[in-house]
DRENDOMAR-916510 format. One record per residue (C-alpha): x, z, y; residue number from 1. Coordinates in nm, 2 decimals. Example, Ala and Ser with C-alpha at 12.3 -4.5 7.8 and 13.67 -1.06 7.14 Angstrom:
<atoms>
+--------+--------+--------+------+
|     c1 |     c3 |     c2 | resi |
+--------+--------+--------+------+
|   1.23 |   0.78 |  -0.45 |    1 |
|   1.37 |   0.71 |  -0.11 |    2 |
+--------+--------+--------+------+
</atoms>
This chain:
<atoms>
+--------+--------+--------+------+
|     c1 |     c3 |     c2 | resi |
+--------+--------+--------+------+
|  -4.62 |  -3.83 |  -5.54 |    1 |
|  -4.76 |  -4.05 |  -5.26 |    2 |
|  -4.72 |  -4.41 |  -5.16 |    3 |
|  -4.74 |  -4.72 |  -5.37 |    4 |
|  -4.45 |  -4.62 |  -5.60 |    5 |
|  -4.42 |  -4.24 |  -5.61 |    6 |
|  -4.12 |  -4.09 |  -5.78 |    7 |
|  -4.01 |  -4.43 |  -5.91 |    8 |
|  -3.86 |  -4.51 |  -5.57 |    9 |
|  -3.85 |  -4.17 |  -5.40 |   10 |
|  -3.61 |  -4.01 |  -5.66 |   11 |
|  -3.35 |  -4.29 |  -5.64 |   12 |
|  -3.38 |  -4.27 |  -5.26 |   13 |
|  -3.32 |  -3.90 |  -5.27 |   14 |
|  -3.02 |  -3.94 |  -5.50 |   15 |
|  -2.87 |  -4.21 |  -5.27 |   16 |
|  -2.90 |  -3.98 |  -4.97 |   17 |
|  -2.74 |  -3.68 |  -5.15 |   18 |
|  -2.43 |  -3.89 |  -5.21 |   19 |
|  -2.38 |  -3.90 |  -4.83 |   20 |
|  -2.47 |  -3.54 |  -4.75 |   21 |
|  -2.30 |  -3.29 |  -4.97 |   22 |
|  -2.47 |  -2.99 |  -4.81 |   23 |
|  -2.82 |  -3.13 |  -4.83 |   24 |
|  -3.08 |  -2.98 |  -5.07 |   25 |
|  -3.39 |  -3.18 |  -5.15 |   26 |
|  -3.70 |  -3.04 |  -5.31 |   27 |
|  -3.93 |  -3.29 |  -5.49 |   28 |
|  -4.28 |  -3.16 |  -5.48 |   29 |
|  -4.52 |  -3.29 |  -5.74 |   30 |
|  -4.64 |  -3.28 |  -6.09 |   31 |
|  -4.36 |  -3.13 |  -6.29 |   32 |
|  -4.41 |  -3.35 |  -6.60 |   33 |
|  -4.40 |  -3.67 |  -6.40 |   34 |
|  -4.10 |  -3.57 |  -6.20 |   35 |
|  -3.90 |  -3.45 |  -6.51 |   36 |
|  -3.96 |  -3.79 |  -6.67 |   37 |
|  -3.84 |  -3.96 |  -6.35 |   38 |
|  -3.53 |  -3.74 |  -6.36 |   39 |
|  -3.46 |  -3.84 |  -6.72 |   40 |
|  -3.51 |  -4.21 |  -6.64 |   41 |
|  -3.24 |  -4.17 |  -6.37 |   42 |
|  -3.01 |  -3.98 |  -6.60 |   43 |
|  -3.01 |  -3.67 |  -6.38 |   44 |
|  -3.13 |  -3.31 |  -6.42 |   45 |
|  -3.25 |  -3.07 |  -6.15 |   46 |
|  -2.95 |  -2.89 |  -5.99 |   47 |
|  -2.84 |  -2.70 |  -5.68 |   48 |
|  -2.88 |  -3.01 |  -5.46 |   49 |
|  -3.21 |  -3.15 |  -5.60 |   50 |
|  -3.49 |  -2.94 |  -5.75 |   51 |
|  -3.86 |  -2.96 |  -5.84 |   52 |
|  -4.15 |  -2.76 |  -5.71 |   53 |
|  -4.47 |  -2.81 |  -5.92 |   54 |
|  -4.80 |  -2.91 |  -5.76 |   55 |
|  -5.10 |  -2.96 |  -5.98 |   56 |
|  -5.29 |  -3.19 |  -5.74 |   57 |
|  -5.22 |  -3.52 |  -5.56 |   58 |
|  -5.39 |  -3.67 |  -5.26 |   59 |
|  -5.49 |  -4.04 |  -5.32 |   60 |
|  -5.43 |  -4.30 |  -5.05 |   61 |
|  -5.81 |  -4.36 |  -5.00 |   62 |
|  -5.91 |  -3.99 |  -4.97 |   63 |
|  -6.07 |  -3.87 |  -4.65 |   64 |
|  -5.83 |  -3.64 |  -4.46 |   65 |
|  -6.10 |  -3.38 |  -4.41 |   66 |
|  -6.17 |  -3.36 |  -4.79 |   67 |
|  -5.80 |  -3.35 |  -4.87 |   68 |
|  -5.75 |  -3.06 |  -4.62 |   69 |
|  -6.04 |  -2.86 |  -4.77 |   70 |
|  -6.02 |  -2.93 |  -5.14 |   71 |
|  -5.66 |  -3.01 |  -5.22 |   72 |
|  -5.48 |  -2.68 |  -5.15 |   73 |
|  -5.24 |  -2.73 |  -5.44 |   74 |
|  -5.16 |  -3.09 |  -5.36 |   75 |
|  -4.79 |  -3.20 |  -5.33 |   76 |
|  -4.85 |  -3.27 |  -4.96 |   77 |
|  -5.00 |  -2.93 |  -4.88 |   78 |
|  -4.73 |  -2.74 |  -5.07 |   79 |
|  -4.45 |  -2.94 |  -4.91 |   80 |
|  -4.59 |  -2.87 |  -4.56 |   81 |
|  -4.65 |  -2.50 |  -4.65 |   82 |
|  -4.28 |  -2.48 |  -4.74 |   83 |
|  -4.19 |  -2.59 |  -4.39 |   84 |
|  -4.43 |  -2.34 |  -4.24 |   85 |
|  -4.28 |  -2.06 |  -4.46 |   86 |
|  -3.92 |  -2.15 |  -4.39 |   87 |
|  -3.85 |  -2.26 |  -4.74 |   88 |
|  -3.77 |  -2.61 |  -4.61 |   89 |
|  -3.67 |  -2.75 |  -4.27 |   90 |
|  -3.86 |  -3.07 |  -4.29 |   91 |
|  -4.12 |  -3.26 |  -4.49 |   92 |
|  -4.09 |  -3.63 |  -4.57 |   93 |
|  -4.40 |  -3.81 |  -4.72 |   94 |
|  -4.51 |  -4.16 |  -4.81 |   95 |
|  -4.86 |  -4.04 |  -4.88 |   96 |
|  -5.20 |  -4.07 |  -4.70 |   97 |
|  -5.12 |  -4.08 |  -4.33 |   98 |
|  -5.45 |  -3.92 |  -4.22 |   99 |
|  -5.42 |  -3.64 |  -4.47 |  100 |
|  -5.06 |  -3.58 |  -4.37 |  101 |
|  -5.15 |  -3.56 |  -4.00 |  102 |
|  -5.45 |  -3.33 |  -4.07 |  103 |
|  -5.27 |  -3.09 |  -4.30 |  104 |
|  -4.96 |  -3.08 |  -4.08 |  105 |
|  -5.17 |  -3.00 |  -3.77 |  106 |
|  -5.37 |  -2.73 |  -3.96 |  107 |
|  -5.07 |  -2.56 |  -4.13 |  108 |
|  -4.79 |  -2.60 |  -3.87 |  109 |
|  -5.00 |  -2.59 |  -3.55 |  110 |
|  -4.91 |  -2.76 |  -3.23 |  111 |
|  -4.63 |  -2.67 |  -2.99 |  112 |
|  -4.74 |  -2.49 |  -2.67 |  113 |
|  -4.86 |  -2.74 |  -2.41 |  114 |
|  -4.91 |  -3.03 |  -2.66 |  115 |
|  -5.27 |  -3.13 |  -2.71 |  116 |
|  -5.22 |  -3.37 |  -3.00 |  117 |
|  -4.94 |  -3.49 |  -3.22 |  118 |
|  -4.81 |  -3.85 |  -3.18 |  119 |
|  -4.65 |  -4.09 |  -3.43 |  120 |
|  -4.32 |  -4.23 |  -3.31 |  121 |
|  -4.10 |  -4.49 |  -3.48 |  122 |
|  -3.82 |  -4.72 |  -3.39 |  123 |
|  -3.86 |  -5.10 |  -3.34 |  124 |
|  -3.58 |  -5.35 |  -3.36 |  125 |
|  -3.47 |  -5.49 |  -3.03 |  126 |
|  -3.22 |  -5.74 |  -2.88 |  127 |
|  -3.01 |  -5.44 |  -2.78 |  128 |
|  -3.03 |  -5.16 |  -3.03 |  129 |
|  -3.39 |  -5.05 |  -3.09 |  130 |
|  -3.69 |  -4.90 |  -2.90 |  131 |
|  -3.87 |  -4.58 |  -2.97 |  132 |
|  -4.25 |  -4.66 |  -2.96 |  133 |
|  -4.53 |  -4.40 |  -2.96 |  134 |
|  -4.81 |  -4.33 |  -3.03 |  135 |
|  -4.86 |  -4.56 |  -3.33 |  136 |
|  -5.21 |  -4.45 |  -3.44 |  137 |
|  -5.25 |  -4.07 |  -3.43 |  138 |
|  -5.47 |  -4.08 |  -3.11 |  139 |
|  -5.69 |  -4.39 |  -3.04 |  140 |
|  -5.80 |  -4.25 |  -2.71 |  141 |
|  -5.55 |  -4.06 |  -2.50 |  142 |
|  -5.57 |  -3.91 |  -2.15 |  143 |
|  -5.31 |  -3.95 |  -1.88 |  144 |
|  -5.19 |  -3.59 |  -1.95 |  145 |
|  -5.15 |  -3.67 |  -2.32 |  146 |
|  -4.95 |  -3.99 |  -2.24 |  147 |
|  -4.73 |  -3.77 |  -2.02 |  148 |
|  -4.68 |  -3.54 |  -2.32 |  149 |
|  -4.60 |  -3.83 |  -2.55 |  150 |
|  -4.34 |  -3.94 |  -2.30 |  151 |
|  -4.18 |  -3.60 |  -2.30 |  152 |
|  -4.17 |  -3.60 |  -2.69 |  153 |
|  -4.04 |  -3.95 |  -2.71 |  154 |
|  -3.77 |  -3.88 |  -2.45 |  155 |
|  -3.65 |  -3.57 |  -2.64 |  156 |
|  -3.64 |  -3.75 |  -2.97 |  157 |
|  -3.45 |  -4.04 |  -2.83 |  158 |
|  -3.21 |  -3.81 |  -2.65 |  159 |
|  -3.14 |  -3.62 |  -2.97 |  160 |
|  -3.12 |  -3.91 |  -3.22 |  161 |
|  -2.93 |  -4.14 |  -2.99 |  162 |
|  -2.72 |  -3.89 |  -2.80 |  163 |
|  -2.86 |  -4.01 |  -2.47 |  164 |
|  -2.85 |  -3.78 |  -2.17 |  165 |
|  -3.15 |  -3.94 |  -1.99 |  166 |
|  -3.33 |  -4.19 |  -2.21 |  167 |
|  -3.53 |  -4.45 |  -2.01 |  168 |
|  -3.90 |  -4.42 |  -2.05 |  169 |
|  -4.17 |  -4.68 |  -1.98 |  170 |
|  -4.55 |  -4.70 |  -2.01 |  171 |
|  -4.68 |  -5.00 |  -2.20 |  172 |
|  -4.91 |  -5.20 |  -1.97 |  173 |
|  -5.07 |  -5.54 |  -1.92 |  174 |
|  -4.80 |  -5.61 |  -1.65 |  175 |
|  -4.50 |  -5.46 |  -1.48 |  176 |
|  -4.66 |  -5.45 |  -1.13 |  177 |
|  -4.77 |  -5.11 |  -1.00 |  178 |
|  -5.13 |  -5.22 |  -0.93 |  179 |
|  -5.19 |  -5.33 |  -1.29 |  180 |
|  -5.34 |  -5.12 |  -1.57 |  181 |
|  -5.63 |  -4.89 |  -1.62 |  182 |
|  -5.68 |  -4.55 |  -1.44 |  183 |
|  -5.53 |  -4.35 |  -1.72 |  184 |
|  -5.21 |  -4.55 |  -1.73 |  185 |
|  -5.18 |  -4.54 |  -1.35 |  186 |
|  -5.23 |  -4.16 |  -1.35 |  187 |
|  -4.98 |  -4.11 |  -1.63 |  188 |
|  -4.73 |  -4.32 |  -1.43 |  189 |
|  -4.78 |  -4.09 |  -1.13 |  190 |
|  -4.73 |  -3.78 |  -1.35 |  191 |
|  -4.41 |  -3.92 |  -1.49 |  192 |
|  -4.28 |  -4.04 |  -1.16 |  193 |
|  -4.32 |  -3.69 |  -1.02 |  194 |
|  -4.13 |  -3.53 |  -1.31 |  195 |
|  -3.76 |  -3.52 |  -1.40 |  196 |
|  -3.82 |  -3.76 |  -1.70 |  197 |
|  -3.62 |  -4.08 |  -1.65 |  198 |
|  -3.94 |  -4.28 |  -1.60 |  199 |
|  -3.86 |  -4.64 |  -1.51 |  200 |
|  -4.20 |  -4.80 |  -1.47 |  201 |
|  -4.43 |  -5.02 |  -1.68 |  202 |
|  -4.33 |  -5.23 |  -1.98 |  203 |
|  -4.50 |  -5.53 |  -2.12 |  204 |
|  -4.55 |  -5.62 |  -2.49 |  205 |
|  -4.23 |  -5.83 |  -2.50 |  206 |
|  -4.03 |  -5.54 |  -2.37 |  207 |
|  -4.07 |  -5.36 |  -2.70 |  208 |
|  -3.81 |  -5.60 |  -2.85 |  209 |
|  -3.59 |  -5.65 |  -2.54 |  210 |
|  -3.41 |  -5.32 |  -2.56 |  211 |
|  -3.46 |  -5.27 |  -2.19 |  212 |
|  -3.61 |  -4.93 |  -2.25 |  213 |
|  -3.52 |  -4.65 |  -2.48 |  214 |
|  -3.88 |  -4.52 |  -2.51 |  215 |
|  -4.21 |  -4.70 |  -2.46 |  216 |
|  -4.53 |  -4.49 |  -2.45 |  217 |
|  -4.89 |  -4.60 |  -2.52 |  218 |
|  -5.20 |  -4.46 |  -2.68 |  219 |
|  -5.24 |  -4.49 |  -3.06 |  220 |
|  -5.50 |  -4.76 |  -3.03 |  221 |
|  -5.27 |  -5.00 |  -2.85 |  222 |
|  -4.96 |  -4.88 |  -3.04 |  223 |
|  -5.10 |  -4.94 |  -3.38 |  224 |
|  -5.22 |  -5.29 |  -3.29 |  225 |
|  -4.88 |  -5.37 |  -3.15 |  226 |
|  -4.71 |  -5.24 |  -3.47 |  227 |
|  -4.95 |  -5.43 |  -3.71 |  228 |
|  -4.93 |  -5.75 |  -3.50 |  229 |
|  -4.55 |  -5.73 |  -3.51 |  230 |
|  -4.56 |  -5.70 |  -3.89 |  231 |
|  -4.79 |  -5.99 |  -3.91 |  232 |
|  -4.57 |  -6.22 |  -3.69 |  233 |
|  -4.27 |  -6.12 |  -3.90 |  234 |
|  -4.45 |  -6.22 |  -4.22 |  235 |
|  -4.57 |  -6.54 |  -4.06 |  236 |
|  -4.22 |  -6.64 |  -3.95 |  237 |
|  -4.07 |  -6.56 |  -4.29 |  238 |
|  -4.33 |  -6.76 |  -4.48 |  239 |
|  -4.30 |  -7.06 |  -4.25 |  240 |
|  -3.92 |  -7.05 |  -4.28 |  241 |
|  -3.94 |  -7.05 |  -4.66 |  242 |
|  -4.19 |  -7.33 |  -4.67 |  243 |
|  -3.98 |  -7.54 |  -4.43 |  244 |
|  -3.66 |  -7.50 |  -4.63 |  245 |
|  -3.83 |  -7.58 |  -4.96 |  246 |
|  -4.01 |  -7.90 |  -4.84 |  247 |
|  -3.73 |  -8.14 |  -4.91 |  248 |
|  -3.38 |  -8.18 |  -5.05 |  249 |
|  -3.24 |  -8.17 |  -4.70 |  250 |
|  -3.43 |  -7.86 |  -4.62 |  251 |
|  -3.28 |  -7.69 |  -4.93 |  252 |
|  -2.93 |  -7.81 |  -4.83 |  253 |
|  -2.99 |  -7.67 |  -4.48 |  254 |
|  -3.09 |  -7.34 |  -4.63 |  255 |
|  -2.76 |  -7.32 |  -4.82 |  256 |
|  -2.56 |  -7.40 |  -4.50 |  257 |
|  -2.74 |  -7.15 |  -4.29 |  258 |
|  -2.76 |  -6.87 |  -4.55 |  259 |
|  -2.50 |  -6.64 |  -4.39 |  260 |
|  -2.69 |  -6.66 |  -4.06 |  261 |
|  -3.03 |  -6.60 |  -4.23 |  262 |
|  -2.89 |  -6.30 |  -4.42 |  263 |
|  -2.75 |  -6.15 |  -4.09 |  264 |
|  -3.09 |  -6.20 |  -3.92 |  265 |
|  -3.27 |  -6.05 |  -4.22 |  266 |
|  -3.04 |  -5.75 |  -4.22 |  267 |
|  -3.09 |  -5.68 |  -3.85 |  268 |
|  -3.47 |  -5.72 |  -3.87 |  269 |
|  -3.52 |  -5.56 |  -4.21 |  270 |
|  -3.82 |  -5.32 |  -4.16 |  271 |
|  -3.67 |  -5.09 |  -4.42 |  272 |
|  -3.40 |  -5.00 |  -4.18 |  273 |
|  -3.66 |  -4.87 |  -3.94 |  274 |
|  -3.87 |  -4.67 |  -4.18 |  275 |
|  -3.95 |  -4.31 |  -4.10 |  276 |
|  -4.21 |  -4.23 |  -3.83 |  277 |
|  -4.19 |  -3.88 |  -3.67 |  278 |
|  -4.50 |  -3.67 |  -3.63 |  279 |
|  -4.41 |  -3.52 |  -3.29 |  280 |
|  -4.57 |  -3.22 |  -3.12 |  281 |
|  -4.58 |  -3.00 |  -3.43 |  282 |
|  -4.41 |  -2.66 |  -3.48 |  283 |
|  -4.21 |  -2.82 |  -3.76 |  284 |
|  -4.06 |  -3.15 |  -3.87 |  285 |
|  -4.27 |  -3.40 |  -4.06 |  286 |
|  -4.16 |  -3.76 |  -4.12 |  287 |
|  -4.40 |  -4.02 |  -4.24 |  288 |
|  -4.26 |  -4.30 |  -4.46 |  289 |
|  -4.44 |  -4.63 |  -4.51 |  290 |
|  -4.66 |  -4.62 |  -4.82 |  291 |
|  -4.49 |  -4.93 |  -4.97 |  292 |
|  -4.14 |  -4.79 |  -4.91 |  293 |
|  -3.88 |  -4.87 |  -5.17 |  294 |
|  -3.55 |  -4.68 |  -5.23 |  295 |
|  -3.38 |  -4.82 |  -4.92 |  296 |
|  -3.68 |  -4.75 |  -4.70 |  297 |
|  -3.75 |  -4.40 |  -4.81 |  298 |
|  -3.38 |  -4.31 |  -4.78 |  299 |
|  -3.40 |  -4.41 |  -4.41 |  300 |
|  -3.70 |  -4.17 |  -4.37 |  301 |
|  -3.50 |  -3.89 |  -4.52 |  302 |
|  -3.21 |  -3.97 |  -4.29 |  303 |
|  -3.45 |  -3.95 |  -3.99 |  304 |
|  -3.56 |  -3.60 |  -4.10 |  305 |
|  -3.20 |  -3.49 |  -4.13 |  306 |
|  -3.12 |  -3.60 |  -3.78 |  307 |
|  -3.43 |  -3.41 |  -3.64 |  308 |
|  -3.33 |  -3.10 |  -3.83 |  309 |
|  -2.97 |  -3.11 |  -3.71 |  310 |
|  -3.08 |  -3.17 |  -3.35 |  311 |
|  -3.36 |  -2.92 |  -3.37 |  312 |
|  -3.61 |  -3.17 |  -3.21 |  313 |
|  -3.92 |  -2.95 |  -3.20 |  314 |
|  -3.75 |  -2.67 |  -3.01 |  315 |
|  -3.60 |  -2.93 |  -2.76 |  316 |
|  -3.95 |  -3.07 |  -2.70 |  317 |
|  -4.09 |  -2.73 |  -2.65 |  318 |
|  -3.82 |  -2.62 |  -2.40 |  319 |
|  -3.84 |  -2.95 |  -2.21 |  320 |
|  -4.21 |  -2.94 |  -2.18 |  321 |
|  -4.21 |  -2.59 |  -2.05 |  322 |
|  -3.96 |  -2.69 |  -1.78 |  323 |
|  -4.17 |  -2.99 |  -1.67 |  324 |
|  -4.49 |  -2.79 |  -1.66 |  325 |
|  -4.33 |  -2.52 |  -1.46 |  326 |
|  -4.19 |  -2.78 |  -1.21 |  327 |
|  -4.55 |  -2.91 |  -1.17 |  328 |
|  -4.69 |  -2.57 |  -1.10 |  329 |
|  -4.43 |  -2.50 |  -0.83 |  330 |
|  -4.50 |  -2.83 |  -0.65 |  331 |
+--------+--------+--------+------+
</atoms>
């Protein structure tokens, strides 16, 4: 029921993913009347692969997370997360209120042992493949120990989703030199360097898109600004390109000639292909979709959840963190 479009885009996305995964079962949680109408509009009926679970309440995008947590116990978001907790579902995907999703997930599912706070992780397009970046806004002020935990979680997610034995992990900093950065970043670097994580040093902002590192770690304050700045630059470039091509006859002619190249660039940088941010550190799998997600975007978020279920990401994070903490105690 969440996001800008609700079932209008989410149901078509679900049907699209089901065509690719014959053993998948999706449960759409929300107001039954609304969902049945959406099913009818798409010429489909609930079946063994896609079903409906009624929820009488919805959480609006502007609602405070604390109020949503206390007062909306029969919301679609709460019921969906309860299903993960109760073992009725293996993952929850939502395009709803991010703060509410984080608060309810943390309250219902609880944190993995040794993890202080959850982190939001997503992939960013890069010259070579893509980069896993976290935290993207869950924690605006993180300690060195928490940055270390984020690195462990990001490393395990990258390892599982990309089939990498030892993903390269870097800390986002104001420079690559060892003497640069604040005390927290320097201490986090020390903790990572002393662990068996494949820590490769500091990364600068431009490295997010270089593909040099599989995982880049920062606190949520920095990560969210980097994410929003990237979205702003992408929009600026797109708008300027449109204006330049439309200025004159020759510009329009150039647009026709370069159209195949422009389409290829657009496909590679299409943000819809990178939708689906993982809420890492929970005792269950929760994936946050962008609120403005269309059918293509939300389908990618579902695909992200499928990968995390198949690779059992929470358990891998838990086992890895236990190993690293035990190593530290023995030193």
